[in-house]
C-alpha positions as CSV (number, residue, x, y, z in Angstrom):
1,X,219.4,-44.0,-7.2
2,X,221.1,-40.7,-7.2
3,X,219.2,-37.5,-7.9
4,X,221.2,-36.7,-11.1
5,X,220.2,-40.1,-12.5
6,X,216.6,-39.6,-11.3
7,X,216.4,-36.3,-13.0
8,X,217.8,-37.4,-16.2
9,X,215.2,-37.8,-19.2
10,X,214.7,-41.5,-20.0
11,X,212.2,-43.5,-22.0
12,X,209.1,-44.9,-20.4
13,X,210.1,-47.9,-18.1
14,X,209.6,-51.2,-19.5
15,X,207.2,-53.8,-18.0
16,X,210.1,-55.5,-16.3
17,X,211.2,-52.4,-14.6
18,X,207.7,-51.6,-13.5
19,X,207.3,-55.1,-12.2
20,X,210.5,-54.6,-10.3
21,X,209.4,-51.4,-8.6
22,X,206.0,-53.0,-7.6
23,X,207.9,-56.1,-6.2
24,X,210.3,-53.9,-4.1
25,X,207.2,-52.3,-2.6
26,X,205.4,-55.6,-1.8
27,X,204.8,-56.6,1.8
28,X,206.8,-59.8,1.4
29,X,209.8,-58.2,0.1
30,X,209.8,-55.5,2.8
31,X,209.4,-58.3,5.5
32,X,212.4,-60.1,3.8
33,X,214.4,-56.8,4.1
34,X,213.5,-56.4,7.7
35,X,214.5,-60.0,8.6
36,X,217.8,-59.6,6.7
37,X,218.6,-56.3,8.5
38,X,217.7,-57.7,11.9
39,X,219.8,-60.8,11.3
40,X,222.7,-58.8,9.9
41,X,222.7,-56.2,12.7
42,X,222.5,-58.9,15.3
43,X,225.8,-60.3,14.0
44,X,227.8,-57.1,14.9
45,X,227.8,-57.9,18.7
46,X,229.6,-61.3,18.1
47,X,231.8,-59.8,15.4
48,X,232.8,-57.0,17.6
49,X,233.8,-59.5,20.4
50,X,235.9,-61.5,18.0
51,X,237.6,-58.2,17.1
52,X,238.8,-57.8,20.7
53,X,240.2,-61.5,20.8
54,X,243.8,-60.5,20.2
55,X,243.9,-57.7,22.8
56,X,243.1,-54.7,20.5
57,X,242.1,-51.8,22.6
58,X,238.7,-49.8,22.3
59,X,239.8,-46.6,20.5
60,X,242.1,-48.3,18.1
61,X,239.1,-50.5,17.1
62,X,236.8,-47.5,16.9
63,X,239.0,-45.6,14.6
64,X,239.1,-48.5,12.0
65,X,235.3,-49.1,12.7
66,X,234.5,-45.4,11.9
67,X,236.9,-45.4,8.9
68,X,235.3,-48.5,7.3
69,X,231.9,-47.0,8.0
70,X,232.8,-43.6,6.5
71,X,234.1,-45.4,3.3
72,X,230.9,-47.5,2.9
73,X,228.5,-44.6,3.7
74,X,230.6,-42.5,1.3
75,X,230.1,-44.9,-1.5
76,X,226.4,-45.0,-0.8
77,X,226.3,-41.2,-0.6
78,X,228.2,-41.0,-4.0
79,X,225.4,-43.2,-5.6
80,X,222.7,-41.1,-4.1
81,X,224.3,-37.8,-5.1
82,X,224.2,-36.4,-1.6
83,X,227.2,-35.9,0.4
84,X,228.3,-34.2,3.6
85,X,226.7,-30.9,4.6
86,X,229.2,-28.1,6.0
87,X,226.9,-25.7,7.5
88,X,227.6,-24.8,11.3
89,X,224.6,-26.6,12.6
90,X,225.6,-29.7,10.7
91,X,229.2,-29.6,12.0
92,X,227.9,-29.3,15.5
93,X,225.6,-32.3,14.9
94,X,228.6,-34.4,13.7
95,X,230.7,-33.6,16.7
96,X,228.0,-34.1,19.2
97,X,226.7,-37.4,17.7
98,X,230.2,-38.6,17.3
99,X,230.8,-38.2,20.9
100,X,227.5,-39.4,22.5
101,X,226.6,-41.9,19.7
102,X,229.9,-43.5,18.9
103,X,233.1,-42.7,20.8
104,X,231.6,-43.2,24.3
105,X,229.2,-46.1,23.7
106,X,231.6,-47.9,21.5
107,X,234.5,-47.7,23.9
108,X,232.4,-49.1,26.7
109,X,231.2,-51.9,24.4
110,X,234.7,-53.0,23.4
111,X,235.8,-52.8,27.0
112,X,232.9,-54.7,28.4
113,X,232.4,-57.3,25.6
114,X,235.9,-58.7,26.5
115,X,234.3,-59.7,29.9
116,X,230.7,-60.5,28.9
117,X,229.2,-62.9,26.5
118,X,228.2,-61.5,23.2
119,X,224.7,-62.9,23.7
120,X,224.3,-60.9,26.9
121,X,225.5,-57.7,25.0
122,X,222.9,-58.3,22.4
123,X,220.1,-58.5,25.0
124,X,221.4,-55.3,26.7
125,X,221.1,-53.3,23.6
126,X,217.4,-53.7,23.8
127,X,217.4,-51.5,26.8
128,X,217.7,-48.4,24.7
129,X,214.0,-47.6,24.3
130,X,213.5,-48.4,28.2
131,X,216.2,-45.7,28.9
132,X,215.0,-43.3,26.2
133,X,211.3,-43.2,27.4
134,X,211.8,-41.5,30.9
135,X,214.3,-39.0,29.3
136,X,211.7,-38.2,26.6
137,X,209.0,-37.7,29.3
138,X,211.3,-35.3,31.3
139,X,212.0,-33.3,28.1
140,X,208.3,-33.1,27.1
141,X,209.0,-35.2,24.0
142,X,206.6,-38.0,24.9
143,X,203.5,-38.6,27.0
144,X,202.9,-40.9,29.9
145,X,201.1,-44.1,29.5
146,X,200.6,-47.1,31.8
147,X,201.4,-49.6,29.1
148,X,204.8,-48.0,28.4
149,X,205.5,-47.7,32.0
150,X,204.8,-51.5,32.4
151,X,207.3,-52.0,29.5
152,X,209.9,-50.0,31.3
153,X,209.3,-52.2,34.5
154,X,209.7,-55.3,32.3
155,X,213.0,-53.9,31.0
156,X,214.3,-53.4,34.5
157,X,213.2,-57.0,35.5
158,X,215.1,-58.3,32.4
159,X,218.4,-56.6,33.5
160,X,217.9,-57.9,37.0
161,X,217.4,-61.5,35.8
162,X,220.6,-61.2,33.8
163,X,222.6,-59.8,36.8
164,X,221.1,-62.6,39.1
165,X,223.3,-65.4,40.3
166,X,221.0,-67.7,38.4
167,X,222.5,-66.5,35.0
168,X,225.4,-68.9,35.5
169,X,228.1,-66.8,36.8
170,X,228.8,-65.5,33.2
171,X,228.0,-61.9,34.2
172,X,230.1,-59.6,36.2
173,X,227.9,-56.9,37.9
174,X,230.6,-54.4,37.4
175,X,231.1,-55.0,33.7
176,X,227.3,-55.2,33.3
177,X,227.1,-51.7,34.5
178,X,229.9,-50.6,32.1
179,X,228.0,-52.3,29.2
180,X,224.8,-50.3,30.1
181,X,226.7,-47.1,29.5
182,X,226.4,-47.7,25.8
183,X,222.5,-48.0,25.7
184,X,222.4,-45.0,28.0
185,X,224.2,-42.8,25.5
186,X,222.2,-44.3,22.6
187,X,219.1,-43.2,24.5
188,X,220.6,-39.7,25.1
189,X,221.4,-39.5,21.3
190,X,217.9,-40.5,20.4
191,X,216.4,-37.8,22.4
192,X,219.1,-35.3,21.3
193,X,217.9,-36.0,17.6
194,X,214.3,-36.1,18.5
195,X,214.5,-32.7,20.1
196,X,217.0,-30.9,17.7
197,X,216.7,-32.9,14.5
198,X,219.5,-33.6,12.1
199,X,220.4,-30.0,11.0
200,X,218.4,-30.4,7.8
201,X,220.2,-33.6,6.6
202,X,218.7,-36.9,5.9
203,X,219.9,-39.9,7.9
204,X,222.6,-41.2,5.6
205,X,224.1,-37.8,5.1
206,X,224.1,-37.3,8.9
207,X,225.7,-40.6,9.6
208,X,228.3,-40.3,6.9
209,X,229.3,-36.9,8.4
210,X,229.3,-38.4,11.8
211,X,231.6,-41.2,10.6
212,X,234.1,-38.9,9.0
213,X,234.3,-36.5,12.0
214,X,234.4,-39.4,14.4
215,X,237.3,-40.9,12.5
216,X,239.2,-37.6,12.7
217,X,238.5,-37.5,16.5
218,X,239.2,-41.1,17.3
219,X,242.7,-41.1,15.6
220,X,244.5,-38.8,18.0
221,X,242.8,-40.4,21.1
222,X,244.0,-43.9,19.9
223,X,247.5,-42.6,19.4
224,X,247.5,-40.5,22.6
225,X,246.4,-43.3,24.8
226,X,248.6,-46.1,23.2
227,X,245.6,-47.9,21.8
228,X,246.4,-47.6,18.2
229,X,245.6,-50.8,16.3
230,X,247.8,-51.9,13.3
231,X,245.5,-54.2,11.4
232,X,248.2,-55.7,9.1
233,X,248.6,-58.6,8.6
234,X,244.9,-59.2,8.6
235,X,243.8,-62.0,10.8
236,X,240.6,-63.4,12.2
237,X,240.1,-60.4,14.6
238,X,240.8,-57.8,11.9
239,X,238.6,-59.2,9.4
240,X,235.7,-59.5,12.0
241,X,236.2,-55.7,12.7
242,X,235.9,-55.0,8.9
243,X,232.9,-57.2,8.5
244,X,231.2,-55.7,11.6
245,X,231.8,-52.2,10.4
246,X,230.7,-52.7,6.8
247,X,227.6,-54.6,7.9
248,X,226.6,-51.9,10.2
249,X,227.0,-49.2,7.6
250,X,225.3,-51.1,4.9
251,X,222.5,-52.3,7.1
252,X,222.0,-48.7,8.6
253,X,221.7,-47.3,5.1
254,X,219.1,-50.1,4.2
255,X,217.3,-49.4,7.4
256,X,216.8,-45.7,6.3
257,X,215.5,-46.9,2.9
258,X,213.1,-49.4,4.7
259,X,211.8,-46.7,7.1
260,X,211.2,-44.4,4.1
261,X,209.4,-47.1,2.2
262,X,207.3,-48.9,4.8
263,X,207.3,-46.3,7.8
264,X,209.4,-46.1,10.8
265,X,207.0,-48.1,13.0
266,X,207.5,-51.1,10.6
267,X,211.1,-50.6,10.4
268,X,211.5,-50.3,14.2
269,X,210.6,-53.9,14.4
270,X,214.2,-54.7,13.6
271,X,215.0,-54.2,17.3
272,X,213.4,-57.6,18.1
273,X,215.3,-59.4,15.4
274,X,218.6,-57.7,16.3
275,X,218.3,-58.9,19.9
276,X,217.1,-62.4,19.1
277,X,219.5,-63.1,16.3
278,X,222.4,-61.5,18.3
279,X,221.9,-64.3,20.9
280,X,221.8,-66.9,18.1
281,X,224.9,-65.6,16.3
282,X,226.7,-65.8,19.7
283,X,225.9,-69.3,19.9
284,X,226.9,-70.1,16.3
285,X,230.0,-67.9,16.0
286,X,231.4,-68.1,19.5
287,X,229.8,-71.3,20.8
288,X,228.2,-69.5,23.7
289,X,225.4,-71.2,25.8
290,X,223.0,-69.6,28.2
291,X,221.1,-70.6,31.5
292,X,217.3,-70.8,31.3
293,X,217.1,-67.5,33.3
294,X,219.0,-65.7,30.5
295,X,216.4,-66.9,28.0
296,X,213.7,-65.8,30.4
297,X,215.3,-62.3,30.5
298,X,215.3,-62.2,26.6
299,X,211.7,-62.9,26.6
300,X,210.8,-60.4,29.3
301,X,212.8,-57.7,27.7
302,X,211.4,-58.2,24.2
303,X,207.9,-58.0,25.8
304,X,209.0,-54.9,27.4
305,X,210.2,-53.4,24.1
306,X,206.8,-54.2,22.6
307,X,205.2,-52.2,25.1
308,X,207.7,-49.3,25.1
309,X,207.9,-48.9,21.4
310,X,206.0,-45.8,20.1
311,X,202.8,-46.3,18.1
312,X,202.7,-43.1,16.3
313,X,203.3,-43.7,12.7
314,X,204.9,-40.3,12.2
315,X,207.6,-41.1,14.9
316,X,211.0,-41.0,13.2
317,X,213.3,-44.0,13.5
């Protein structure tokens, strides 16, 4: 609901509206939203792989992904009555996050997902908290704990299992390292935001601005490197890109709502569902199948995530 609508005088809510408000705050409804977000977000890895099926190059895909995201978040911002902020700190934030949170990690994702199973990519995304933790310690943003160190060790074991010969030969060590660049930069992004904040913006405002600025930055890169993508006529790959971009933007906005409604610790449990459902989506949409050692890696890494996750209820998402 936008601020203008919320501020307008109106008669007292009817029992039906009151019941609806209670219902949206009920635990079962919040759990249903959590599951929906996790399952939806988990599909984006497989959809991203489908988008590369016709040979589309990374920066061409990134441009359209950001444009679709900007349109979706722009519509959400219009409904909320909160648009982009154009202060100097906000503009710096847009540029920095567009580079370290979108352009670099998405470029390495689209490059590596061509050579790696989407299910493996879904498991690797769970390494973000493992990578963010030691960075936070070095920056003085977090405190050492034996439990979280154990979680970090489990994360490393999980990656080692995926890279092992027993994974069925589906994983190239070189492309696995390229795929890890994305989680590394997401971890850098997380600590950048934790340390410097979002320049006074809420999360949807911030990501709307990042999407707009990222679109402007990605266009000349795509043209200059010969990676421009003409999406017409729309085929399976192009629709997969649109679906992935729209799902990501909508799920992100919903995640922000869930964090504000139920707390960031509750909302952060989405990480488990994204990883698990990402593997299942890869099996359903792409027909991928995995060796037992990959399933073991999934269990080990999810256990590691459980240990690494911050417990402070005030911790931002």
